[in-house]
C-alpha positions, -999 to +999 in steps of 0.1 A: -001-003+000+014+036-006+027+053+023+010+056+058-026+066+059-033+103+070-067+104+084-071+142+080-073+139+042-109+141+033-106+139-003-078+115-015-075+134-048-055+159-027-028+127-024+000+136-049+001+113-081-036+103-071-026+074-052-041+068-021-024+062+011-031+032+028-052+018+000-050-019-018-038-020-054-038-052-076-011-060-099-026-073-132+006-075-153+045-069-151+062-062-184+094-051-200+092-032-231+121-014-247+140-013-214+108+001-194+102-022-167+063-014-161+037-027-138-002-024-145-024-020-114-057-018-107-075+006-079-102-019-069-126+011-060-120+015-103-109+053-097-081+076-085-058+062-108-019+072-110-010+107-128+026+103-129+050+090-154+030+061-173-002+072-162-030+076-186-020+113-194+017+108-200+036+115-228+059+083-223+032+064-243+043+059-280+022+043-306+044+014-306+042+006-267+005+015-269+002-012-295+022-039-273+006-031-243-031-020-251-038+004-221-072+017-214-058+055-217-093+068-225-113+049-197-117+053-160-120+019-153-089+020-123-064+004-141-029+022-148+005+016-158+035+026-135+073+022-140+091-005-115+112+021-098+078+045-092+060+016-078+091+008-054+092+045-046+052+049-037+044+016-020+058+005+012+045-031+010+035-059-008+010-087-003+012-121-026-024-137-027-031-170-041-068-169-054-077-205-055-068-209-019-079-199+016-046-197+029-028-165+036+009-162+035+031-134+039+065-130+034+087-105+052+115-085+029+120-054+012+125-037-021+159-034-034+167-013-062+191-031-088+203-001-105 
């Protein structure tokens, strides 16, 4: 989840880059396209998506990359793409769930930059 929950914020749109602090996002895809490490996420509420680099209005979207990833740039469906670098910068934790099971597993660890 991104950062800590700030209960004083009443309007989630006021959080930088439109990420909701303490909110859960689902990772849908992870791709390496032309040396860009990208992660496709979904806000389970279906709105308030990332507006940073690789967001829906980002200048990074070239026709070639649009053809490969087929992002939903015109729809507010809660899905968005983000670079791996921004993901590790803005998210403080990651839980991995196996959908076909009722078991929960949590792994201790941390994101490590490989630059």
